[in-house]
C-alpha positions as CSV (number, residue, x, y, z in Angstrom):
1,M,8.3,-11.1,7.5
2,N,7.6,-14.5,5.1
3,L,6.4,-14.1,1.5
4,I,3.1,-15.5,2.8
5,A,2.7,-13.0,5.1
6,W,3.8,-10.3,2.7
7,I,1.4,-11.9,0.4
8,V,-1.7,-11.8,2.8
9,L,-1.0,-8.4,4.3
10,G,-1.3,-7.4,0.8
11,L,-4.1,-8.7,-0.3
12,I,-6.2,-6.8,3.2
13,A,-4.7,-3.8,2.1
14,G,-4.9,-3.3,-1.5
15,A,-8.6,-4.9,-1.0
16,I,-9.6,-2.5,1.7
17,A,-7.5,0.8,0.2
18,K,-9.8,-0.2,-3.2
19,A,-12.9,0.2,-1.3
20,I,-11.9,2.9,0.8
21,Y,-10.8,4.8,-2.3
22,P,-13.5,6.5,-4.8
23,G,-13.9,5.7,-8.2
24,T,-13.7,2.7,-9.6
25,Q,-9.8,0.8,-9.8
26,G,-9.5,-1.8,-12.6
27,G,-6.9,-4.9,-11.9
28,G,-7.7,-8.0,-10.5
29,L,-6.1,-10.3,-7.7
30,L,-2.8,-9.6,-8.9
31,A,-2.5,-5.8,-9.3
32,T,-4.8,-5.9,-5.4
33,L,-1.9,-7.9,-3.9
34,V,1.1,-5.9,-5.7
35,L,-1.2,-2.6,-5.3
36,G,-1.3,-3.5,-1.4
37,V,2.4,-5.0,-1.4
38,V,3.9,-1.3,-2.7
39,G,1.2,0.4,0.2
40,A,3.2,-1.4,2.8
41,F,6.9,-0.6,1.7
42,I,5.2,3.8,1.0
43,G,3.3,3.5,4.5
44,G,6.3,2.0,6.0
45,T,8.9,3.9,4.9
46,L,6.5,7.1,5.4
47,F,6.0,6.1,8.8
48,T,9.4,5.9,9.8
49,L,10.4,9.3,8.2
50,L,7.7,11.2,10.2
51,T,8.3,9.1,13.4
52,T,12.0,8.7,13.5
53,G,13.0,11.5,10.8
54,T,15.1,9.1,9.2
55,F,14.7,8.0,5.8
56,A,15.0,4.6,5.3
57,L,13.0,1.7,3.2
58,A,10.9,-0.1,5.6
59,A,7.6,-2.5,5.9
60,P,5.3,-2.3,8.3
61,G,5.1,-5.6,10.5
62,F,1.9,-8.2,10.5
63,S,-0.5,-6.1,12.7
64,I,-3.1,-4.1,13.6
65,G,-1.3,-1.3,12.6
66,G,0.8,-2.3,10.2
67,I,-2.1,-3.4,8.3
68,V,-3.6,0.4,8.6
69,V,0.1,2.0,8.0
70,A,-0.1,-0.8,4.8
71,I,-3.8,0.4,4.2
72,L,-2.9,4.5,3.7
73,G,0.4,3.4,1.7
74,A,-1.8,1.5,-0.7
75,I,-3.8,4.9,-0.8
76,V,-1.1,6.7,-2.0
77,A,-0.3,4.5,-4.5
78,I,-4.1,4.4,-5.8
79,F,-3.6,8.0,-6.0
80,L,0.3,8.5,-7.6
81,W,-1.0,5.7,-10.2
82,G,-4.0,7.6,-11.6
83,L,-1.9,10.7,-11.5
84,I,0.6,8.5,-13.7
85,T,-2.1,7.0,-16.1
86,R,-3.6,10.0,-16.5
87,R,-0.8,12.1,-17.7
88,A,0.0,9.2,-19.7
89,A,-3.6,9.3,-21.6
């Protein structure tokens, strides 16, 4: 996937995940983009692990299924980030 597609997928997945996840999450456009891209990698890797049984760093393609996997991964990323920042505070 090219860079522009990654940016679009990251923005879509990050924005939807922030809207779904309860509570408030800080950060602006850049934080949402990073959250979505990290979520895409987390979701793609977990999807690959669950479907094939092998651990491989993967990212979903730019499709409806790929966006759903990226959103679920972004929700996991928000949860993990909340755990990390709560312990540090």
